[in-house]
C-alpha positions as CSV (number, residue, x, y, z in Angstrom):
1,M,-0.2,-0.2,-0.1
2,T,1.2,3.2,-1.1
3,T,1.2,6.1,1.6
4,R,1.7,9.8,1.1
5,L,5.4,9.9,2.3
6,D,6.1,7.3,0.1
7,L,5.1,9.9,-2.4
8,C,7.0,13.1,-0.3
9,N,10.2,14.1,-1.5
10,C,11.7,15.6,1.5
11,F,10.6,12.6,3.4
12,A,12.4,10.3,0.6
13,V,16.0,12.7,0.8
14,R,16.0,12.6,4.4
15,Q,15.9,9.2,4.7
16,A,18.3,8.7,2.2
17,A,20.7,11.5,4.0
18,R,20.0,9.6,7.6
19,A,21.2,6.1,5.9
20,L,24.3,7.6,3.9
21,T,25.0,9.3,7.0
22,R,25.0,6.1,8.9
23,D,27.5,4.3,6.2
24,Y,30.2,7.4,6.0
25,E,29.8,7.2,9.9
26,R,30.0,3.7,10.1
27,H,33.3,4.1,7.7
28,L,35.0,7.1,10.1
29,A,34.0,5.7,13.1
30,P,37.7,4.3,14.0
31,T,38.8,7.7,13.8
32,G,36.4,9.0,16.1
33,L,34.7,11.5,14.1
34,T,31.2,12.2,12.7
35,S,30.6,12.9,9.0
36,N,30.3,16.6,10.3
37,Q,33.0,17.0,12.1
38,F,35.4,15.1,9.3
39,S,33.4,17.8,6.7
40,I,34.6,20.4,9.1
41,L,38.1,19.4,8.9
42,V,38.2,19.2,5.2
43,L,37.0,22.5,4.8
44,V,39.6,24.0,7.8
45,Q,42.5,21.9,6.0
46,E,41.4,23.9,2.7
47,Q,41.3,26.8,3.8
48,P,43.2,27.8,7.0
49,G,42.0,30.8,8.7
50,I,38.5,29.8,7.2
51,G,35.6,32.4,9.7
52,M,32.8,31.1,11.3
53,R,30.3,32.9,8.6
54,E,32.0,31.3,5.9
55,L,32.3,28.1,7.5
56,A,28.4,27.9,8.7
57,E,27.3,29.1,5.3
58,R,29.8,26.5,3.2
59,M,28.4,23.6,5.9
60,V,24.9,25.2,5.3
61,M,24.8,24.8,9.1
62,D,23.4,27.3,11.4
63,R,26.0,28.9,13.8
64,T,24.1,27.6,16.7
65,S,24.6,23.8,15.3
66,L,28.4,24.7,14.1
67,V,29.5,25.8,17.5
68,R,28.3,22.3,18.9
69,A,30.1,20.4,16.1
70,L,33.3,22.8,16.5
71,K,33.8,22.1,20.5
72,P,34.9,18.9,20.7
73,L,37.2,19.6,17.8
74,E,38.8,22.0,19.9
75,R,38.4,20.1,23.0
76,D,40.1,17.4,21.6
77,G,43.2,19.8,20.3
78,L,42.1,19.1,16.4
79,L,41.4,22.8,16.1
80,T,42.6,26.2,17.3
81,V,40.9,29.4,17.3
82,G,41.8,32.8,16.8
83,A,40.8,36.0,15.6
84,S,40.4,36.5,12.0
85,P,43.4,38.5,10.3
86,T,40.8,40.2,8.5
87,D,38.4,41.0,11.2
88,S,39.4,40.8,14.7
89,R,35.5,40.8,15.8
90,Q,35.0,36.9,13.9
91,N,37.1,33.7,14.9
92,A,39.2,32.1,12.5
93,Y,39.9,28.4,12.2
94,R,43.2,26.0,11.7
95,L,44.2,22.9,11.8
96,T,46.3,21.5,14.4
97,P,49.2,19.5,13.7
98,A,46.7,16.4,15.4
99,G,44.1,17.6,13.6
100,T,45.7,17.5,10.1
101,K,47.2,13.7,11.1
102,R,43.5,12.9,12.2
103,Q,41.9,14.1,9.0
104,S,44.0,12.7,7.3
105,A,43.5,8.9,8.9
106,A,39.7,9.7,8.2
107,S,40.3,10.8,4.6
108,A,41.3,7.0,3.5
109,L,38.1,5.4,5.5
110,W,35.7,8.4,3.8
111,Q,37.1,7.1,0.6
112,V,36.0,3.4,1.1
113,A,32.3,5.4,1.8
114,Q,32.9,7.3,-1.4
115,D,33.6,4.3,-3.7
116,E,30.4,2.0,-1.8
117,F,28.5,5.1,-2.8
118,V,29.7,5.1,-6.2
119,A,29.2,1.7,-6.4
120,R,25.8,1.9,-4.9
121,F,25.0,4.3,-8.0
122,G,26.1,2.5,-10.8
123,G,29.3,4.7,-11.9
124,E,31.3,7.8,-11.2
125,A,29.0,9.4,-13.8
126,E,25.9,8.7,-11.9
127,A,27.2,9.6,-8.6
128,E,28.4,13.1,-9.9
129,A,25.1,13.8,-11.0
130,A,23.5,13.0,-8.1
131,R,25.8,14.6,-6.4
132,Q,25.3,18.3,-8.5
133,T,21.8,17.5,-8.2
134,L,22.2,17.6,-4.7
135,L,24.5,20.1,-4.2
136,C,22.3,22.8,-6.4
137,M,19.2,21.7,-4.2
138,S,21.2,22.9,-0.5
139,Q,21.8,26.5,-2.7
140,V,18.1,27.0,-3.0
141,E,17.0,29.5,-0.2
């Protein structure tokens, strides 16, 4: 029997997101990182000194949720926070050597999750098309 939820795009995407997050976090578990924390470390590694505002925008997270995700990374010595060189009113984040090491270890496990995702979608082209569609949806306001 088909229900209205079976026809709901939002419900389907949220279910898929939860299942996908579980898969990635299963792979990342040996590092002690969640998928959100891994994404934060990658963004900070790629953009040392990134500010809170830009990090929140890139993560598509409100500042309160982002602060909750950042606290354990700071506590565990993976990130440092200091004043932004361009705006002293804003925090800027950098990876510590321990953060770089953890992010690197997690990247290998993340790649396994990526490969599983690609296989599930039938190949690189299909996975790329799905990813681009989802990224476009996240930009709509």
